N, C-alpha and C positions, 0 to 999 in steps of 0.2 A: 933335708928340708931346704937348705940353701940352694941346692942344685935344682930342686923342683921349681922354685920360684924363678930362678934365672931362665929355666926353660919356657915358662909361660911368658916372660918378658920378651924373649927372642921371637916367640910365636906372634905376639902383639905387634912387634916391630915389622915382622914380615907381612902381616895383614895390612898395616898402615902403608908399607911400601907398595903393595899391590894396589891399594885404593888411590894413592897419589898418581898412579899411572893411568886411571880411567878418566873419561870426559863426561860430566854431568850436563843433561839438557835442562834449561830453565823451565819452570811450570807454565802450561798454556795460559795465555792472557785471559782475564775475565771479560765476558762480553758486556756490551752496553747497548741499550735500546734507545733509539732516537724517535723521530716522528714516524707516523704511519698514515697511510691514506688509501682509500677513503676512511673516514672515521666511523662509518656504519655500512652495513651491507647484509645481503641474504646468504644462506648456505650456498657454497659454490662460487661466490664472488671472489675475485682476485684482490688481494690486499698487499701493498708494497710496504715493507718495514725497513727503516734505516737501522742497520745493526753494525756496530764496531766489533771486530774480532769474532766473526761468526764461526770460525773453525772450518773444518772440512764438512762436505755434504753428509758424509756417513755418520758424523757425530752430532750433527745439528738437529734439534727438535724444537718445534714451536707449539705452544698451547694457548687456546682461547678459554680462559678459566681452567677447567680440568680436561677439556676436550682437545685431542691432538689434531693439528692441522696438516694437510698435505703440503709439502714444500715443492714448489715448481722448479724445473731446471733453470739454472742461471744462464743468461746470455751475455755476450760481450757488451759492455757499456751499462749493465745493470748497476744502479747506485745503491742497491740494497737487496734484500731477499724478497721473493714473491711467494705467497702462500694462498691456499684456497680455504675459505671460511668453512669450518666444520658445522654440523647440525647442532644447534644449541636449543635452549628453551626460549620460546618466543618472548620477546621483550627484554631479554637479558642485556646487562651492561657488565662486561667482563674485562679483566686485566689480560693483556697479551704477555706471555712469558717465553723467553728464549733460553734454551739450555744447551750448553756445549760441554766438552770435557774440562773446560776451564771454569765452569760455574754457571750461575743462573742470573738473569736480569729480567726486569719486567717494566711495563709502561707506567707504573705507579698510579697517580691519580688520573692519568689519561685513560679513559675507558673506551672500549669498542662497543658500539651499540648494535645489537643483533636485530635486524628488521624482520627476519622470519625465514621459513624454509625455502622460499622461492617457488617458482613453478617448474615442475619436472618437464623433462624433454618429451616424454610420451604423454599424450593427452587422452583421457577416456572419460566418458560419462559415468558417474558413480551414483547419481540419484536424479530422478525426475519427480518433482513435487508440485503441489498446487495450493494456492491461497484463494479459494473461491468465495464469492459473495452469497450464493444460494438464496435468492429471494423467496420468501415464504408467504407473503400476502401482498395484495395490491388494493389501492383504494383511490377514489376520486378526490380531488382537491378544488372544490368549486370557488373558493375564495382567492385562489391564486390566479395568475394570468392564464388566459385561454390556452387550453391544451396541456396543462400540467396535471400530473397525477402522482401519487405517492406509493412507496413500497417499503418493505422491511427486508433487510438482508440478515438472514438468520445466523449464519456462521460468523459474521463480522461485527455484530452488535451495532449496526448502523441503520439510520433512517434515511431514505433517499427520496429525491424528487426527479421526475423525468418530464421532459417536454416533447410531446409526440411529434409535432411537425418539424422541429429543429433537430430531432434525434440527439438531444442533450440529456445528460443526467448528472446529478451531484449527490454525494453521500455526506452525511454528518454523523459524528460519533455520538454515542449515548452513554449514560451512566448506568443503564440497566440492560439486561438481555431482552430485547423488545419482543412483545407478543402481538400487539395490535396497535394501530394508530388511526387518527382521523384529523381532519383540518376543519376549522370553523372560522367565522369572521372574528375580528378583534375590534370591539366597540371603541369609538373615539380614537381609532387608529386607522387612518385611510390608506396608509402605505404598507400595512402588514396584516398578517393572519396569525392564527394560533394553532399550534400542534398540540394534540392530546395523545399521550403515549402511555400505554401500559407495559410493564416489563418486570421480569424476575430480578430480585435483589441479587447482587454478586454472591456467589457461594451458597445461595439458599435453594431449596427445591419446593415442589408443591406440597410436600409433607409438612412444611413448617407452618405455624399458625398464621403468619403474615408474610408469605413469600414474595408477593409482588407489590408494586407501588404504581401510582398514577402521577404523571408528570405533565406539566403544561409549559410551553415555551413560545416565544415570539419568533415567527419566521418572516423574512422579507426576501423577495426575489428581485434582483436587478438584472434584467436581460441585457441592458446596455453595457454593463461592465462584467457580465457573466459571473455574478456572485450570488451566493446564497448565504444569508446570515441567520444564525439560530442562536438565541441567547435568552437570558432571563428565566432560567429553569426554575420551576416551582414544584414542590411536592405537595399534592392535594390530599386533604383528609376527608373522612366520611363521618362527621360527628353524628351521634345519636343513632347509629345503625345497629346497635346491639352487638351481635357476633361480628368478629372481624370481617370487613368487606375486602375481598381479594379481587382486585381489578383484573379482568381477563380480556374480553373483547371490547373494542372502542368503535363506535360508529357515529357519523354525523348525519343528523336528520333535519328536515325542514321544520322551522318553527311556525310557519304559516303556509297558506295555500300557494301564495306567490313565491315562496321560498326566498324571501328577501333577507331572512335571518336564519340562524341555525341553532340547533340544540345538540348536545353531545350525550350519547347514551353509552354507559359502561356496564357490562354484565359483571356479576359476582361469580367467581370461579368455584364457590362452594355452596351457594344457596340460589334458589329460584327467585331472584330479584335483580333489579337494575337501578342505576343511579342516573338521574337526568340533570344535566348542568346547562344553565343558560350562560353563555360566554359574557364575561365582564372585562373591563380594562385590566391590563397586566398589573397595575398597582392595587387592584382589589382582589379579594379572595372569593371565588365562586362557591356557593353553597348548594349541595345537591339535594334533589328531591328523590326519595327512595320509593320505588314502586315494587310491590311484591304481590303474591297470589292471595294474601289474606290468611288469617289464622286457621280458617277451616279447610283450606285447600289440601287435598290428599291425592296421592298418586293412585291411579287405577290398578297399577301393577303392585303397589305396596301401600294398601289403604292406611297402614299405621303411621305413615310418614308423608311429608310433603314431597312433591316431585323434585327431582335433582336440579342441579344448576343448569342454566340455559346454555346450550352448546352453540346455538345460532339464532339470529333474529333478523327480521326485516321490517320495513317501515311502510305504512300505507299513507302516502302523502295527503290525499284528500281529507281523511279523517284524523290524521295525526296519530293513530293507534300503532302499537307495536305488536308483532306476532313473534312468539318465541318457541323454540323446540327445547323440551326438557332433555337433558343429556343422557339419562338412563332409562328412557321409555319412548314409546312412539307418540307421545302427546304433544299437541300444539296448543299454546295458550294465547289469548288476546289480552293485552295490557292497555287500557285507555289512558292516554296522556293528558286528557282534559278533565279527569275526574271519572269516577265510576269504579265498578268492581271487575276484577279480572275474572275471565271465564275460559273454560276449556272449549276449544272449537273443534278439535278432532282427537280421538274419535268421540262423536256425540253419544253413541250407544256403548255402554261398557261391554256389551256382548261382542262388539266388533274388534276389540283390541287383541293384538298379538304382542305379548310382553317380551317375546324374543327379538323383536325389532327395535333398532335404535336409529333415530333421525340424525344424519350428518349435516345437512344443509337444507335451508328453505329459501324461497324467493317468491316475489309477487309479480303478477303479470305486468309487463311494461306499459301497457296502455292505460293503466289506472291513474288517470289525472283528474277525474271528476267523481263525485259521489254517485252519479248515475251510471258510471261504467261498472261492468261486472267485476267483482273482487274474486280473484283466483289465487290460490296458493299452490306452490309446487314443492314437494318434499322428497329428498333423497334418503333412502334407507340403506343400512349397512348389510343386514343379513335377513333374507336374501337381498341382493342389490337391486332394488326397485325404485322407480321414480313414480310418484303419484301426482295427479292433478286434482285439486279440490276446488269447489266453487260454492259461494254462498248464494242460495236461491231462496228468496223469501224468508230470510232470517235462519234458514237451515243449511248446514254444510253437507254437500253430497260429493261422492267421488265421481269424477268425470272420466278418468282413464288411469291406467297403470301399466308400466312397461318394465320388463326385466332387462337389465343392461349388462353388457360385458365388462367386468371389472368393477371395482368399488367406486361409486360416484361421490367423491368427497367434496365437490364444490359445484354450486349452481349459480347462474346469473341469467338475466333475461335482457333481451334487446329487440329493437324493431327497426323496420325500414319500409320504404314504399316501393312497390313493384312498378313495372312500366306503365300500368294503367292508373297508378296513383293510389291503389289500395294499400292500406297499412298491414304489413305482415309482421306477426309476432313470433319470436324465436325464444326457446329455452336452451341454454348451453349447459352441459354437464362435463366437468373434467373428471375422468375416471382413471383408475390405475392402468388401464389399457389404451388410453387415448381420449380424444375429444369426441363427444356425441352432441348432435343438434336435433331439436324437435320443432316442428311447427305447432304453435299453441294458439293460433288465431281464434279458434272456435272452442278452446278449452280442452281439447284432446291433446294427445302426445303422438304426433305423426313423425316418425324418424325421417330426417332429410339429410343428415350429415354424419359421417364416421371417418375420422382421420386417425387410424391406429398408429401411424409412425410418429405423431406429435405427442409423445408420452412425457408427462411431467408429474411426478409424485411429490407433493409438497404439502404446505400448511392448508388447512381447510378453506382458507379465504384466497385460494389461488386465482380465482376468476373475479372480474369486476366489470361494471358497465359505466361508461362515461357518456351520459346522454345530453351533453352540452348543446348539441345542435337542435334537439327537439324533433319529434316525429313529423310535425306538420311543415317543416321547412325543406322537405325533399332531401334531407341529409340523413344517412343511416347512423345509428348509434355505433360508438366505438367500443369494442370488446377488449378488455385488458386481461392479460395472462401473465402471471409470474411463473416462469419456467425454472424450477429449482435445479432440475438435472442439467439443463442447457446453460444455466447461469446467465439468464437473459430475461428481458421483458419483450413480450410480443403483443402487437395490437393488430386488429383487423376490423373491417367494417361489417356490421350485420348484413347478411345476404351475400357477402363476398368473402366467405370464410377461407376459401382456398387461395386467396390472393392476399398474402400477408402485407399489411400496410407498412409496418415498421418492425424491425428487430433491433433491440438495444442491448448490446452485451454489457453485463454489469461487472465483469472481472476487470482487472487493471487496464485502463485505457492507455496510460503512459506511466508506468510504475517507476518509482525511485526506491532504492534499497540501500541501507547502510547496515554494516555488521558491527555489533558490539565488540570492542577489543577484549573484554574480560568476562562477559556474561554470555550464556548460551542463547542469545536472542538476535534476531534480525528485526529491523525497523523498516516498515513498508509504508510509503505514501503514494498517492496517485493524483493525477491531474484533476480528477472529479471528486476528491475526498477532502473533507475538512477535519480529518483525524489521522494520527499516526497509528498504524496497527503494529502490535508487538507479536512477532511470530516465534514459535519454537524453531530453533535452527535446524533440528533434525527432520521434523515432519512438516514444517511450514504452517502448522495449525495455529490459529490465533489464540493467544493466552492473555491478552490485554490490549488496551488502547488508550490513547489520551488525545485531547483536542489540541488544535492549533490556535494560538491567541488570535482573536478576532473572528474565528470561524468563517474564514473566507475560502473560496475555491483555491486549491493549492496546486502548484505546479513547478517545483524546483528540486534539485538534487539535495539529498541529505548527506551529512558527513558525521563521522565519529572521531573522537580523540581520546587518548588516555592521558590524563593530567593529574599528577600527584596520586592521591588515593581514590580517585573517582574517574568514571568515564563521562564524556560529554557527547550529547547528540546535538548537532547544529542544524537549525531549521530556518532557512531564509524566510523573512517575513513578507506578507503580502503587501504590495505597494498601494499607495494612495496618490491621488492627483496625477494619474497617468503613468506613474513609475511601475515597472514590473515587480520590483521587490523593494522593500523598505525595512531596514533594521535586520536584526538577527536574533532568533530565539534560541536559548541554550537550555537544554534539559539534562539534569543530573541523572546518570544511570549508575546507581550504586546499590547492588544487591536487589532486595525486594522493591526498591524504589523504581526499578525498571518496569514494574507492573502497577501503575497507579490506578488501574481500573477506571479510567476516564473520570478523574477527579473533577468535581463541579467547577472548581476554580479555573481549571484549564479549559473546560468546555465553554465557560463564559468569558474566557480571555482575561480574567483578572490577573493582576501582577503580584498578588500576595502569596503565591504558592512557593514554599521554600525550595522546591526542586526545579523551579522554572525561573528564567531571567530573560528579559527582553531588553536588548541594547540598541542604542543610537537609531531609533526609528525616525527621528527628524534630521539625522545627519547624513546617512548613507542611502541614496536611491540608486539602484543598480539593476543591470539586466543579466549579468553573469556572475556566478560565484564559484570559486575553487578553493580547495583546502589542501595545503601541503603539509605532510607530517614529518618530513625529514629535511635537513638534519634537526631543525626545531620547528614546531608548529607555526604556520603562517597562513593567514586568511587573505585571499586575493579577491578584489571586487573590480568589475568592469562596468562602466556606464556607457551606453552606446551614444554615438553622435546623433543628435536630432535637432529639429528646428529650435533655435533659441539657446542651445547649450552645447558646448563641445563634448566630445568623447573624453573619458578619463579612466585611468587605471590607478589603483592605490592598494596598499596592503595594511594589514593590522597584525601585530604579533599576538600569540596566545601563550600565556604562562604555562610552561610544561610541568612546573612543579606545584602548581596551585592545588590546594585541597579544599578551598572555600569557593562557593558560588557567589561572586559579587562583581561589581562593575570593573574592578581592577584586573580581572582576569584577561581582559582584551586590551591591547595597547592602542595608542593614538594612530591616526593616519600617517603613513610613511610611503616612501618610494612612489610618489605621485608622478604619473606620466600622461601626456596627451595621447589620445587614440583618434587619429585623423580620419578614420573610415567608419562607415556603418558596417556592422559585423553580421556576416551570414553564419559562419562557423568558427568555433574556438576549440583549441586543444591545448593541453598543458603538460609539461614535464614537471611534476610536483617536486621531484628530488632537486632539480636544478633551478626550479622557479622560473621557467621559461614558458612563454605562451606563443602560439601561432594563431593568427587571425586571418580568415578569408573574408574579403569584402562582400557585402550584399549586392544583389543585382541593381538596387536603387542607389548605389554609391558611385559617385563620379570618379573616385580614386579606386583603381582596380588592382592596386599593389597588395601582394601577400605581405603581411606584417609578422615579424618575429621579434618579440619583446623579451629581453633578458633582464628581469627585475633586479637582481642583485648588482649587475654591472650597468644598470641604467642605459641599456643599449637597445635601440630600435632599428631593426633591419628591414629593408624594403626589397622585394623582388617582384618584377612585373609579371602578372599572370595573364595568359591569353584569355580572351573573352569565352572561348569554348571551355577551357579548364575551369574558369570561375562558375560557369553555368552548370557543368556536369559534376563538380565536386559535391559529394554527399556528406563527408566527414573529414576531419583533420586530426592528426596527432603529431607530436614533436618530441625529439630526443636530442639532448645536448651531449656532445662527446668532446674529446681532445685528440688533435692530430698526434699520432705516436712519435713522430719525428720532431716537430716544432713545438708541440704542446699547445698550439693555438686552438681556440674554441672552434667547434664546428656544430652546425645545427642542421639536423635532418628532419625535414617535414614530410609526413606521409599523407597523401590525399587519396580518399576513396572515390574513384571515378566510376559511378554507378553504371551508367549506360555503356561505358567502354569495358566493363568487367575487369578492371585493373586497379591495382594500388600503385600509385606513383610515389617514388622516393626521391626527394629533391634535397641535396645537401648543399648548404651555403657556408661561406667563410664569414668572419666577423664584419666584413663590409657589405655583406649581402651578395657577393659574387658567387656564381654557380660553381661548385666543385664537381658534382656529379648529378646525373638524372637518370633514374631507372623506372621502368614500368613493368610490373609483374602481374600475370594473370591470376585471378582468384578463384575461377571456377564458377562464378555467379555474378551477381550485381551487388557489390559491397555498399552497404548503407551506414555502417558505423565502424569506428576504429578505436582501439584502446591498447595501451602498452602495458604489459604485466609489471607488477611492482619491482621485480628484479631486473627489468629493462632489457630482457633477452628475447621477449616474444611480442609479436604484434598480432592482435586478434581483429579479424574483419568479419562482422556479422552481415548476413544477407537477409534482409527483412522479408523479401518476397519469395525466397527460395528455401527457407528453413535450413540454411547452412551456416557453418562457422569455419572460416579459413584461419589457420594459425601459421605464422611466419617466424622463422629464426632471424632476429635482427641483432644478434650479439656482435657481429661484425658489420659495420655500416656499408662497407664495400665488399663484394660487388653488388650489393643490394639485398633486399629481402629474399629469403629462401623459403618457399612453401613447404612446410613441414608435415602438416596433416590437415584433413578436411573431415568435419563431423557433421552427420546428419542429425538435425534437431527437430523439435516440434515447430509448428508454424509460428511465424512472426517473431523471430528472435530480435530483440529491440536494443538491448545494451548489455554490457558485461561488467560485473562488479567483482572485485577481488576480496578475499579475506585479508585481514591485516598482516598476516604472516606470508601472504602470497602463495600459500599452498593449495588453495582452491579458487575457482572462478565460478560465479553464479550468473547464468544467463537469464535475463528477464524477458518475458514474452508479452507482446501487446495483446490486449483484448481477452486473453484466455485465462489469465491468472496463473499460468504455468511457469515454473522455474526449473532450469536444468543446472545441475551441479557438476563441475568438471574438476578433475585433479590430474 
């Protein structure tokens, strides 16, 4: 027992002796994380992190949240480690963690802000989409200035006005899906007229008992300031009409022979009756007079019931009577507006009726200006596709002629002109599914004189109209109006000169502006000629809603979106007053279903009591240019141009990034105010660094290129040659740091359209030239924009349908042409998603959008 214990003790001493002879290494030191820069970035961006005790490269690991980052090789003189930002969830704010064999450390409360995925090196078109207007009816507007007519945009829920001679048009949002509209005078209102609009209730269909409504609004056109104001919307009732009155077609007719006043006719979509309104001032409620066929009226095709609802009607100016076509039969009825009983005018003999025919459209001969003139009716039938000419002779209606036409004749209108001898020629025009057809109807017959098969436009039955503002006795032909739904345009021509189109007005986006919601699957589209913001589905570009702009003025500025707290904000520059281009700023809350307000009346009328809309500093800020910087914190930048009587000025306002309530405190006071000593032709911004580049206008005495660094309150000047100032079509700017000295550098990119180049001019903080490169673009560049990750420069070529993409990650030796994409015509500007992963190219005139990733 004793020996065994002693043995164990000797063994322990031996082990201790061996241990005392070994050398122990101390444990590896625990790492510590210091500052990192920049504090935000896209996937692939380089971030430098100050790390104490980083260990060896093999054992070092860096995580952004839970995503592992690529560690870049160290170079001599590195003060820390450099890593590449991994792909995270867009909008993430994460802790950076460093792990070594000695332990782990992180940035604590200092969070890295993930801007997004960035734009990939390879560019490809992934989607081509369109947001078309699709005009579905056209009508004259006699109470508006000479040459104006109206139209309805079917897909965009907008009512439009066009001025033929000036080739102008303006759209305004509606609270209904419009079916038909007309314009009347506005009593006791010398400067305005009244719009009367029928439309479907949102979310309802014709199967609902009351699917549509009738609205009245005041419209005022100011050609001097290029504005259209529409407001004071009223929903009109039909008291005492028995069954629900479903407003369908709206038409303005003369109230007297001289046509010095107007009446409004509205058809009932379910019954053979109409409502007549005499316009009254907007502060009074118009009361309709209901005209129907009488209790004993019966359809020849269904004697047990009354004829169906009126599908089309026309007005006989001398007598004031209406002629209406019943929708489910070939019958035409006369409705006296001055008292009397309605009667069937065709067919007069029940033996002559063909109940398989349906009338699509009717029209009256254009020369019917006196009671002594012959009264002729023209009717277009569906099956077979026939046009008939009817004339009243001695109180009896007879058929003068009938023609079988190629295609479905869905719309008729009449016009007249004088030939070289001074004789009045009458024409009837039929828009068919296979083109336009024209007939000489001077003697009551139907003599074919015109067939234009290539001008195909399938649309709403009121696709054609006539503006007889000149009158036939003044040697001026009538103007024929055509709403071309397929071509997304309005076309006018003069009667007798149908192959010489007078005007073509494209109705798609003239100069579109688009902003993308940070958190909702929507895009917000505005246009130079629109008084409403259209809400588009991001995948299809189909319109899913819209809302008006406060004041309902013609709109023309860029939109911006921000994510603040628990809501998204859409920022809409306000329309200016007193000569200012913009005044104030409208904020629209985009929060779930609130993104689709369905054109709320409070927004259409410009009222300020809508909880999702806020209008700020209308009387404080008058500006020409507006830019929004999202990083590192939201900042709003305003620029007022130098003009007679006032200096140019730049200022900023902060935006509360954590705000969750929509109130005036969300936007800060004016700050960073600087003088702008030139009149501006072009402006480009580096939103990350809050730097602006300004190219002076040709009317400016000062020809210096200006670079303004807002945070550093620095204004740089660089003299531009007169040639460069004239040829510059666009400008972009990027602020960088010299890798050796850390000194700021500013690279200004100029699109030199006629030269076919992009010029890259790099300046030091004193405005001295560091480098100057000119790179060919393969076309004539008209616009420039830098991607959110600041690695790519996009140059669009408006007249060539091209997009040039340059690698500008390294400022020197200048931009490197990376790829060239063939696009649809008129690429106008490039808008990026908030995460930088996609670019949307907006096209002028066409409504097309090209999505690139």
